[in-house]
Steps between C-alpha positions, in 0.01 A plus 500: 500500500669810375293755676411673170145620470306308231198640309200323351175603337287344766500236787466209268784617284710555801419150632606344169820709493601371842443140386696560187792645700511200726406706807211278619480148648273400206180610679324830447626782723384830631671772285748688716410857418693774673215590727445127608869458569518825689210392727670171567837674584303710751360187654853381577566811708840529331652715223481349158878504448584309815693180405402171665783302347624339178299219330688243296575358244470836322610688811233773461468738802160453670378844578176563677362650173587189298347271768200713503471455123507127552242518783259701271542255217429207738174647606610588854304747721699773687463294814702228349794721405692477846502120473624514136773729609603273781497199273727679254729615773525140623587335160758770442699385817810340356431194714197429284720430195242653266723498187571128531136419592360694207741320249473140627344223304316401822136604549562711805276796587502756784245409776395817693352431840324807656488527877373751758287810441576500128277199462197705614597831347537347153223239520738197450342154531637205684207267517299309230668485168781749605726403203213494249262735323273755662746680744584828347757607750691179474504465126569864415786536750664185384452604139646846562815334631511286195457795264774688679727202469430480128518873406752634760704168522461414128402139561304371202415140403753338270731806515611551849245304697602151395250291700438188302133467576428816694223488757166663570667616822718729282197713419410559874561334823404710803276440801456588874575270789181417685623640833153483664474126449865412570617343828848638434644852499502669150766385260641855492596482868761239411686775313479751789184681412263576787160318507259707310762690320455529125750284317566291198699176474623395147631160396569361168292184460326255270120485494317324788539121542199365695517291820198282556438422864186389691535376861353520847619824656480347841742209417864575563590287213317731261754783567791263432333375179433853370860598564610182311286585204613860473868391531442246226376777253805731606734208420338434170761296299453695191534842648800733524483490884588133495812538276613872541337576836623513843584861528188613312146564630158353451156653575234291690159636509293327755115530486345605837368152564838337457667775699264428779582127514866578536440775768272270693783262546750770616670576171591867468669636185858429618421140590310436172794639305741278676275191452466564126865565445592173677245299300533663149799282418582239225757220493794623291508164305142556386566853369827381333301228330235733372698811418857458610649780274297759680580386858704737709638512846604225736346276753231235516198544509485826293294777664266710290538791749803515728394794716155464653466880501491483122167320506260802463208373699166693485133454516256598222219343300174344612453202734492166326715215365784705329800685612778589244874489464676748267848381409777737407773533229794439744759677283655846454790648698277527816328159458140615455403626843218725621521874517266749679411867513283726709190653336480876552134597551330827569758717314285617202334831496168567319504656154394867523126528454450123495178389656 
């Protein structure tokens, strides 16, 4: 995105010009007129020329104005802009390895988890169908981040985004943690944010892999069985985590019913993380037989996650049979770990004369 002002005869012509220039994700966008972008900049509470960081692989500078342009195109409301800014700030952290993640052949996409007051201020969903259709804040925010990564970071399929199959998650993957129905402190508190503080956590992940579980919540064996099932999905023998993992992270999204089963049997977040890390292992000989050229590290069995803290455990979704695991890429100079950023709310002022 060069920053040059484009002209078109009307909105339809502008829409088609943006498609032709490769500035969209393939779906229709809201045309980012100067007025719309200015209003979104105002919603950030920051000056338009403030730089949030550099986005690879094109190494474009993510200014507030450019990010506001992406937010407008994605269909965001002004209330979503602070979360979009925080997500961009997070992925610009060098630890996130954005350049490498954008250019890999893996299907990795940024997962944005919203915590604290930002969930309510922006209307982010953390219940039924939170990763699917119908949730404007979730979809538009994740889409704004993707459009920024494409237009500021210059990542386009088959050119600099080399994902072999891609993934629907690369269009948008953003949701809130269901803090009200979680027996554990918010995910953001594990990164030092106070309970209730507005924050985002971002991790590069694959799309969700379901974990099917039905058991008697009062039976102590149920908690152990649930942990075994989740660990088995984490240690999927075809995933990057099994061969390249160890130092990388993985996201585990428990539905409230499954979280309650574990909490009822005295499992807090730390104990669950430790249990899953200990169980998500595979005999080295089995991995060597299946895919020996990809096998890294030493020791037997091979852990999918070496540091329990790298299991991002949160609660979201509706009660029922399914929780999900979201494996990661496990590569890049920093090994594909999570990053986080505070969401700065209540900084915007009203447009003069706005009603």
